[in-house]
C-alpha positions in Angstrom: -4.3 -15.9 122.3 -5.2 -18.4 120.2 -8.1 -20.8 121.4 -9.7 -24.0 119.7 -13.1 -24.8 120.7 -14.3 -27.9 119.0 -18.4 -27.6 118.5 -21.0 -30.6 119.2 -24.8 -30.7 118.6 -26.2 -28.2 116.2 -23.3 -26.0 116.7 -20.8 -28.1 114.8 -22.7 -27.2 111.4 -20.8 -24.0 111.9 -17.7 -25.4 110.6 -17.0 -28.8 108.6 -13.9 -29.2 110.8 -15.8 -29.6 113.5 -13.8 -26.7 115.6 -13.6 -22.7 115.1 -10.2 -20.9 116.2 -11.0 -17.4 117.6 -8.0 -15.0 118.5 -9.3 -13.8 122.2 -7.7 -11.3 124.3 -5.5 -12.4 127.5 -7.5 -12.3 130.6 -10.9 -13.0 128.9 -13.1 -14.4 130.7 -16.0 -17.3 129.7 -18.6 -14.9 128.8 -16.6 -12.4 127.2 -15.5 -15.4 124.7 -19.2 -16.9 124.6 -19.6 -13.0 123.3 -17.1 -13.5 120.7 -18.0 -17.0 119.6 -22.0 -15.5 119.2 -20.4 -12.6 117.0 -17.9 -15.1 115.0 -21.5 -17.5 114.4 -23.6 -14.2 112.9 -20.9 -13.2 110.6 -19.3 -17.0 109.5 -22.3 -19.4 109.9 -25.3 -17.3 109.3 -27.8 -20.9 109.0 -26.6 -21.5 112.7 -28.7 -20.2 115.5 -26.0 -17.9 117.8 -28.4 -18.1 120.3 -27.6 -21.7 121.0 -24.3 -20.4 122.8 -26.0 -18.7 125.4 -27.5 -21.5 126.9 -24.5 -24.2 125.9 -21.7 -25.1 128.3 -17.7 -24.2 128.2 -16.2 -27.1 129.1 -12.3 -28.9 129.1 -11.9 -32.5 129.3 -12.0 -31.8 133.1 -14.3 -29.5 134.0 -17.6 -27.2 133.3 -16.1 -23.2 132.8 -18.7 -20.9 134.4 -18.9 -17.3 133.0 -16.7 -15.5 135.3 -13.8 -18.1 135.0 -10.7 -17.0 132.9 -10.4 -18.6 129.7 -7.8 -21.1 130.4 -4.1 -20.9 128.2 -3.1 -24.2 126.2 -6.4 -26.3 127.0 -8.4 -27.9 124.8 -12.0 -26.2 125.0 -15.8 -27.3 123.9 -19.0 -25.7 123.6 -21.6 -27.9 124.6 -25.2 -27.1 123.7 -28.1 -28.4 125.3 -29.4 -31.8 124.8 -32.7 -32.9 123.8 -33.7 -36.8 124.2 -36.3 -38.7 124.1 
């Protein structure tokens, strides 16, 4: 299935559109999506630290998705890196 993931924070620099689209096998978990996004960034956006994906949250419009959860079909996803403030 094709998944569109909105990018925020430093991850937004990975694509000027503000999102990436990845082909994800049906039944994939958020943990496997995290690995696919990390690999995608290493290949297509080497200036972006792919380690950010490891510490970022994946979310829908309604909830945070933990690593054990299945990737939802037909739902907008976002990857939210940690925020630092002062």
